[in-house]
Structures are given as structure tokens and as C-alpha cells.
PDB file as gemmi writes it, atoms N, CA and C in Angstrom:
CRYST1    1.000    1.000    1.000  90.00  90.00  90.00 P 1                      
ATOM      1  N   MET A   1      86.099  71.580 116.678  1.00  0.00           N  
ATOM      2  CA  MET A   1      86.988  72.664 116.982  1.00  0.00           C  
ATOM      3  C   MET A   1      86.870  72.990 118.464  1.00  0.00           C  
ATOM      4  N   LYS A   2      87.989  73.081 119.122  1.00  0.00           N  
ATOM      5  CA  LYS A   2      88.018  73.402 120.543  1.00  0.00           C  
ATOM      6  C   LYS A   2      88.106  74.918 120.720  1.00  0.00           C  
ATOM      7  N   MET A   3      87.220  75.481 121.523  1.00  0.00           N  
ATOM      8  CA  MET A   3      87.229  76.920 121.782  1.00  0.00           C  
ATOM      9  C   MET A   3      88.187  77.221 122.927  1.00  0.00           C  
ATOM     10  N   GLU A   4      88.970  78.261 122.765  1.00  0.00           N  
ATOM     11  CA  GLU A   4      89.898  78.695 123.804  1.00  0.00           C  
ATOM     12  C   GLU A   4      89.657  80.166 124.100  1.00  0.00           C  
ATOM     13  N   ARG A   5      89.806  80.536 125.350  1.00  0.00           N  
ATOM     14  CA  ARG A   5      89.672  81.944 125.722  1.00  0.00           C  
ATOM     15  C   ARG A   5      90.916  82.706 125.310  1.00  0.00           C  
ATOM     16  N   LEU A   6      90.699  83.960 124.928  1.00  0.00           N  
ATOM     17  CA  LEU A   6      91.837  84.830 124.654  1.00  0.00           C  
ATOM     18  C   LEU A   6      92.440  85.262 125.978  1.00  0.00           C  
ATOM     19  N   VAL A   7      93.740  85.455 125.993  1.00  0.00           N  
ATOM     20  CA  VAL A   7      94.434  85.885 127.202  1.00  0.00           C  
ATOM     21  C   VAL A   7      93.955  87.269 127.618  1.00  0.00           C  
ATOM     22  N   LYS A   8      93.715  88.137 126.635  1.00  0.00           N  
ATOM     23  CA  LYS A   8      93.195  89.479 126.898  1.00  0.00           C  
ATOM     24  C   LYS A   8      92.353  89.904 125.713  1.00  0.00           C  
ATOM     25  N   ALA A   9      91.539  90.924 125.916  1.00  0.00           N  
ATOM     26  CA  ALA A   9      90.720  91.440 124.823  1.00  0.00           C  
ATOM     27  C   ALA A   9      91.612  92.216 123.857  1.00  0.00           C  
ATOM     28  N   PRO A  10      91.497  91.961 122.563  1.00  0.00           N  
ATOM     29  CA  PRO A  10      92.328  92.687 121.604  1.00  0.00           C  
ATOM     30  C   PRO A  10      91.925  94.155 121.527  1.00  0.00           C  
ATOM     31  N   ALA A  11      92.915  95.033 121.369  1.00  0.00           N  
ATOM     32  CA  ALA A  11      92.668  96.472 121.309  1.00  0.00           C  
ATOM     33  C   ALA A  11      92.437  96.958 119.882  1.00  0.00           C  
ATOM     34  N   SER A  12      92.722  96.115 118.890  1.00  0.00           N  
ATOM     35  CA  SER A  12      92.565  96.522 117.496  1.00  0.00           C  
ATOM     36  C   SER A  12      92.356  95.281 116.627  1.00  0.00           C  
ATOM     37  N   PRO A  13      91.852  95.480 115.415  1.00  0.00           N  
ATOM     38  CA  PRO A  13      91.723  94.333 114.508  1.00  0.00           C  
ATOM     39  C   PRO A  13      93.075  93.692 114.208  1.00  0.00           C  
ATOM     40  N   GLU A  14      94.113  94.520 114.113  1.00  0.00           N  
ATOM     41  CA  GLU A  14      95.447  94.002 113.830  1.00  0.00           C  
ATOM     42  C   GLU A  14      95.950  93.120 114.973  1.00  0.00           C  
ATOM     43  N   GLU A  15      95.668  93.534 116.203  1.00  0.00           N  
ATOM     44  CA  GLU A  15      96.081  92.731 117.358  1.00  0.00           C  
ATOM     45  C   GLU A  15      95.321  91.407 117.390  1.00  0.00           C  
ATOM     46  N   PHE A  16      94.018  91.444 117.086  1.00  0.00           N  
ATOM     47  CA  PHE A  16      93.228  90.218 117.047  1.00  0.00           C  
ATOM     48  C   PHE A  16      93.774  89.282 115.969  1.00  0.00           C  
ATOM     49  N   ALA A  17      94.078  89.836 114.784  1.00  0.00           N  
ATOM     50  CA  ALA A  17      94.630  89.021 113.700  1.00  0.00           C  
ATOM     51  C   ALA A  17      95.939  88.371 114.132  1.00  0.00           C  
ATOM     52  N   SER A  18      96.779  89.126 114.815  1.00  0.00           N  
ATOM     53  CA  SER A  18      98.051  88.596 115.308  1.00  0.00           C  
ATOM     54  C   SER A  18      97.824  87.460 116.305  1.00  0.00           C  
ATOM     55  N   MET A  19      96.834  87.619 117.175  1.00  0.00           N  
ATOM     56  CA  MET A  19      96.521  86.579 118.163  1.00  0.00           C  
ATOM     57  C   MET A  19      96.061  85.295 117.465  1.00  0.00           C  
ATOM     58  N   MET A  20      95.252  85.431 116.409  1.00  0.00           N  
ATOM     59  CA  MET A  20      94.762  84.262 115.685  1.00  0.00           C  
ATOM     60  C   MET A  20      95.893  83.596 114.892  1.00  0.00           C  
ATOM     61  N   ARG A  21      96.784  84.398 114.322  1.00  0.00           N  
ATOM     62  CA  ARG A  21      97.944  83.822 113.620  1.00  0.00           C  
ATOM     63  C   ARG A  21      98.816  83.026 114.581  1.00  0.00           C  
ATOM     64  N   ALA A  22      98.979  83.542 115.800  1.00  0.00           N  
ATOM     65  CA  ALA A  22      99.781  82.845 116.809  1.00  0.00           C  
ATOM     66  C   ALA A  22      99.170  81.493 117.166  1.00  0.00           C  
ATOM     67  N   ARG A  23      97.869  81.353 116.965  1.00  0.00           N  
ATOM     68  CA  ARG A  23      97.185  80.079 117.229  1.00  0.00           C  
ATOM     69  C   ARG A  23      97.176  79.175 116.002  1.00  0.00           C  
ATOM     70  N   GLY A  24      97.808  79.614 114.924  1.00  0.00           N  
ATOM     71  CA  GLY A  24      97.919  78.774 113.739  1.00  0.00           C  
ATOM     72  C   GLY A  24      96.847  78.977 112.681  1.00  0.00           C  
ATOM     73  N   HIS A  25      96.007  79.992 112.818  1.00  0.00           N  
ATOM     74  CA  HIS A  25      94.958  80.253 111.831  1.00  0.00           C  
ATOM     75  C   HIS A  25      95.514  81.060 110.664  1.00  0.00           C  
ATOM     76  N   ALA A  26      94.990  80.792 109.470  1.00  0.00           N  
ATOM     77  CA  ALA A  26      95.261  81.655 108.318  1.00  0.00           C  
ATOM     78  C   ALA A  26      94.280  82.817 108.428  1.00  0.00           C  
ATOM     79  N   VAL A  27      94.772  84.036 108.407  1.00  0.00           N  
ATOM     80  CA  VAL A  27      93.951  85.216 108.682  1.00  0.00           C  
ATOM     81  C   VAL A  27      93.949  86.156 107.484  1.00  0.00           C  
ATOM     82  N   THR A  28      92.757  86.699 107.176  1.00  0.00           N  
ATOM     83  CA  THR A  28      92.660  87.783 106.199  1.00  0.00           C  
ATOM     84  C   THR A  28      91.981  88.961 106.876  1.00  0.00           C  
ATOM     85  N   VAL A  29      92.457  90.159 106.574  1.00  0.00           N  
ATOM     86  CA  VAL A  29      91.925  91.386 107.163  1.00  0.00           C  
ATOM     87  C   VAL A  29      91.480  92.285 106.026  1.00  0.00           C  
ATOM     88  N   GLY A  30      90.260  92.828 106.121  1.00  0.00           N  
ATOM     89  CA  GLY A  30      89.776  93.711 105.062  1.00  0.00           C  
ATOM     90  C   GLY A  30      88.429  94.306 105.383  1.00  0.00           C  
ATOM     91  N   ILE A  31      87.853  94.951 104.384  1.00  0.00           N  
ATOM     92  CA  ILE A  31      86.533  95.563 104.529  1.00  0.00           C  
ATOM     93  C   ILE A  31      85.493  94.445 104.556  1.00  0.00           C  
ATOM     94  N   PRO A  32      84.500  94.526 105.449  1.00  0.00           N  
ATOM     95  CA  PRO A  32      83.448  93.510 105.478  1.00  0.00           C  
ATOM     96  C   PRO A  32      82.684  93.453 104.155  1.00  0.00           C  
ATOM     97  N   ASP A  33      82.221  92.276 103.794  1.00  0.00           N  
ATOM     98  CA  ASP A  33      81.434  92.097 102.574  1.00  0.00           C  
ATOM     99  C   ASP A  33      80.239  93.045 102.584  1.00  0.00           C  
ATOM    100  N   GLY A  34      80.016  93.729 101.474  1.00  0.00           N  
ATOM    101  CA  GLY A  34      78.867  94.611 101.344  1.00  0.00           C  
ATOM    102  C   GLY A  34      79.081  96.031 101.848  1.00  0.00           C  
ATOM    103  N   PHE A  35      80.193  96.304 102.508  1.00  0.00           N  
ATOM    104  CA  PHE A  35      80.467  97.657 103.002  1.00  0.00           C  
ATOM    105  C   PHE A  35      81.066  98.485 101.867  1.00  0.00           C  
ATOM    106  N   PRO A  36      80.724  99.791 101.802  1.00  0.00           N  
ATOM    107  CA  PRO A  36      81.334 100.643 100.776  1.00  0.00           C  
ATOM    108  C   PRO A  36      82.838 100.793 101.003  1.00  0.00           C  
ATOM    109  N   LYS A  37      83.583 100.945  99.928  1.00  0.00           N  
ATOM    110  CA  LYS A  37      85.045 101.054 100.024  1.00  0.00           C  
ATOM    111  C   LYS A  37      85.492 102.276 100.815  1.00  0.00           C  
ATOM    112  N   ASP A  38      84.650 103.324 100.894  1.00  0.00           N  
ATOM    113  CA  ASP A  38      85.039 104.513 101.656  1.00  0.00           C  
ATOM    114  C   ASP A  38      85.005 104.271 103.165  1.00  0.00           C  
ATOM    115  N   MET A  39      84.561 103.105 103.570  1.00  0.00           N  
ATOM    116  CA  MET A  39      84.559 102.742 104.992  1.00  0.00           C  
ATOM    117  C   MET A  39      85.855 102.034 105.388  1.00  0.00           C  
ATOM    118  N   ALA A  40      86.795 101.933 104.459  1.00  0.00           N  
ATOM    119  CA  ALA A  40      88.080 101.288 104.757  1.00  0.00           C  
ATOM    120  C   ALA A  40      88.718 101.966 105.960  1.00  0.00           C  
ATOM    121  N   GLY A  41      89.109 101.166 106.930  1.00  0.00           N  
ATOM    122  CA  GLY A  41      89.713 101.694 108.155  1.00  0.00           C  
ATOM    123  C   GLY A  41      88.704 101.995 109.246  1.00  0.00           C  
ATOM    124  N   LYS A  42      87.428 102.142 108.872  1.00  0.00           N  
ATOM    125  CA  LYS A  42      86.385 102.399 109.872  1.00  0.00           C  
ATOM    126  C   LYS A  42      85.672 101.110 110.256  1.00  0.00           C  
ATOM    127  N   ALA A  43      85.557 100.202 109.296  1.00  0.00           N  
ATOM    128  CA  ALA A  43      84.969  98.887 109.535  1.00  0.00           C  
ATOM    129  C   ALA A  43      85.962  97.860 108.998  1.00  0.00           C  
ATOM    130  N   VAL A  44      86.408  96.968 109.877  1.00  0.00           N  
ATOM    131  CA  VAL A  44      87.432  95.989 109.498  1.00  0.00           C  
ATOM    132  C   VAL A  44      86.973  94.594 109.908  1.00  0.00           C  
ATOM    133  N   MET A  45      87.030  93.655 108.956  1.00  0.00           N  
ATOM    134  CA  MET A  45      86.668  92.269 109.236  1.00  0.00           C  
ATOM    135  C   MET A  45      87.943  91.441 109.312  1.00  0.00           C  
ATOM    136  N   VAL A  46      88.020  90.595 110.326  1.00  0.00           N  
ATOM    137  CA  VAL A  46      89.163  89.693 110.492  1.00  0.00           C  
ATOM    138  C   VAL A  46      88.630  88.269 110.347  1.00  0.00           C  
ATOM    139  N   LYS A  47      88.853  87.679 109.181  1.00  0.00           N  
ATOM    140  CA  LYS A  47      88.380  86.314 108.932  1.00  0.00           C  
ATOM    141  C   LYS A  47      89.498  85.347 109.250  1.00  0.00           C  
ATOM    142  N   TYR A  48      89.198  84.383 110.140  1.00  0.00           N  
ATOM    143  CA  TYR A  48      90.237  83.424 110.519  1.00  0.00           C  
ATOM    144  C   TYR A  48      89.797  81.979 110.396  1.00  0.00           C  
ATOM    145  N   ALA A  49      88.559  81.730 110.027  1.00  0.00           N  
ATOM    146  CA  ALA A  49      88.063  80.374 109.788  1.00  0.00           C  
ATOM    147  C   ALA A  49      86.712  80.498 109.090  1.00  0.00           C  
ATOM    148  N   GLU A  50      86.235  79.411 108.535  1.00  0.00           N  
ATOM    149  CA  GLU A  50      84.916  79.420 107.918  1.00  0.00           C  
ATOM    150  C   GLU A  50      83.884  79.808 108.976  1.00  0.00           C  
ATOM    151  N   ASN A  51      83.071  80.790 108.675  1.00  0.00           N  
ATOM    152  CA  ASN A  51      82.040  81.301 109.594  1.00  0.00           C  
ATOM    153  C   ASN A  51      82.617  81.940 110.853  1.00  0.00           C  
ATOM    154  N   ARG A  52      83.855  82.353 110.833  1.00  0.00           N  
ATOM    155  CA  ARG A  52      84.490  83.051 111.967  1.00  0.00           C  
ATOM    156  C   ARG A  52      85.128  84.323 111.427  1.00  0.00           C  
ATOM    157  N   ALA A  53      84.394  85.433 111.529  1.00  0.00           N  
ATOM    158  CA  ALA A  53      84.903  86.687 110.968  1.00  0.00           C  
ATOM    159  C   ALA A  53      84.324  87.876 111.733  1.00  0.00           C  
ATOM    160  N   PRO A  54      84.844  88.158 112.913  1.00  0.00           N  
ATOM    161  CA  PRO A  54      84.328  89.310 113.655  1.00  0.00           C  
ATOM    162  C   PRO A  54      84.622  90.617 112.916  1.00  0.00           C  
ATOM    163  N   ILE A  55      83.734  91.581 113.103  1.00  0.00           N  
ATOM    164  CA  ILE A  55      83.884  92.900 112.488  1.00  0.00           C  
ATOM    165  C   ILE A  55      84.165  93.911 113.582  1.00  0.00           C  
ATOM    166  N   PHE A  56      85.203  94.697 113.382  1.00  0.00           N  
ATOM    167  CA  PHE A  56      85.579  95.756 114.316  1.00  0.00           C  
ATOM    168  C   PHE A  56      85.138  97.086 113.713  1.00  0.00           C  
ATOM    169  N   LEU A  57      84.470  97.928 114.511  1.00  0.00           N  
ATOM    170  CA  LEU A  57      84.031  99.245 114.057  1.00  0.00           C  
ATOM    171  C   LEU A  57      84.733 100.321 114.859  1.00  0.00           C  
ATOM    172  N   ARG A  58      85.159 101.385 114.184  1.00  0.00           N  
ATOM    173  CA  ARG A  58      85.760 102.532 114.864  1.00  0.00           C  
ATOM    174  C   ARG A  58      84.654 103.303 115.579  1.00  0.00           C  
ATOM    175  N   ALA A  59      85.001 103.984 116.651  1.00  0.00           N  
ATOM    176  CA  ALA A  59      84.032 104.707 117.479  1.00  0.00           C  
ATOM    177  C   ALA A  59      83.219 105.704 116.668  1.00  0.00           C  
ATOM    178  N   GLU A  60      83.852 106.434 115.746  1.00  0.00           N  
ATOM    179  CA  GLU A  60      83.112 107.444 114.980  1.00  0.00           C  
ATOM    180  C   GLU A  60      82.019 106.823 114.120  1.00  0.00           C  
ATOM    181  N   LEU A  61      82.208 105.609 113.662  1.00  0.00           N  
ATOM    182  CA  LEU A  61      81.195 104.920 112.880  1.00  0.00           C  
ATOM    183  C   LEU A  61      80.031 104.506 113.771  1.00  0.00           C  
ATOM    184  N   CYS A  62      80.314 104.113 114.993  1.00  0.00           N  
ATOM    185  CA  CYS A  62      79.265 103.716 115.930  1.00  0.00           C  
ATOM    186  C   CYS A  62      78.401 104.912 116.329  1.00  0.00           C  
ATOM    187  N   ARG A  63      78.989 106.111 116.329  1.00  0.00           N  
ATOM    188  CA  ARG A  63      78.242 107.310 116.719  1.00  0.00           C  
ATOM    189  C   ARG A  63      77.400 107.878 115.589  1.00  0.00           C  
ATOM    190  N   MET A  64      77.646 107.447 114.369  1.00  0.00           N  
ATOM    191  CA  MET A  64      76.894 107.974 113.224  1.00  0.00           C  
ATOM    192  C   MET A  64      75.436 107.560 113.329  1.00  0.00           C  
ATOM    193  N   THR A  65      74.564 108.477 112.982  1.00  0.00           N  
ATOM    194  CA  THR A  65      73.133 108.163 112.958  1.00  0.00           C  
ATOM    195  C   THR A  65      72.619 108.412 111.557  1.00  0.00           C  
ATOM    196  N   SER A  66      71.568 107.713 111.202  1.00  0.00           N  
ATOM    197  CA  SER A  66      70.985 107.936 109.876  1.00  0.00           C  
ATOM    198  C   SER A  66      70.172 109.223 109.912  1.00  0.00           C  
ATOM    199  N   LYS A  67      70.231 109.955 108.825  1.00  0.00           N  
ATOM    200  CA  LYS A  67      69.488 111.213 108.732  1.00  0.00           C  
ATOM    201  C   LYS A  67      68.265 110.981 107.866  1.00  0.00           C  
ATOM    202  N   PRO A  68      67.126 111.562 108.268  1.00  0.00           N  
ATOM    203  CA  PRO A  68      65.891 111.358 107.481  1.00  0.00           C  
ATOM    204  C   PRO A  68      65.959 111.955 106.100  1.00  0.00           C  
TER     205      PRO A  68                                                      
END                                                                             
């Protein structure tokens, strides 16, 4: 598989999925494996090839801290 640089950094999971579709990849977008369903929209996985599935996190999820 030949790696190509993206023209620009995607601003959203949907934009990244669109960029991968334009390159001919079959793309699925959804909740990452093992994440609770209530995280829908906060954590999004874009799978476009075997072992190629970046996860996008919303800012509010990144700011969350675990409580003792």
C-alpha cells in the first residue's frame, strides 16, 4: 500500500471519511469498539482499511478527568 499525504488536515470525522472515499476506500463511521453507546458523537472511529481506523475525540471528552 502506498502512503499519500492528505492535502489538508481534516476538521471532522465526516470530512476525513469523505477524503478517504475520494481516494477509493470503503469507509465506515461509528463508535469505537468497546466505547459505551452514550459516547456517540463524542468519540468517532473512521475505519477505511484493515488496521486503519483513527479515532476522533470531541474536546469536551479530552477535558474529562477521572474522579476518585
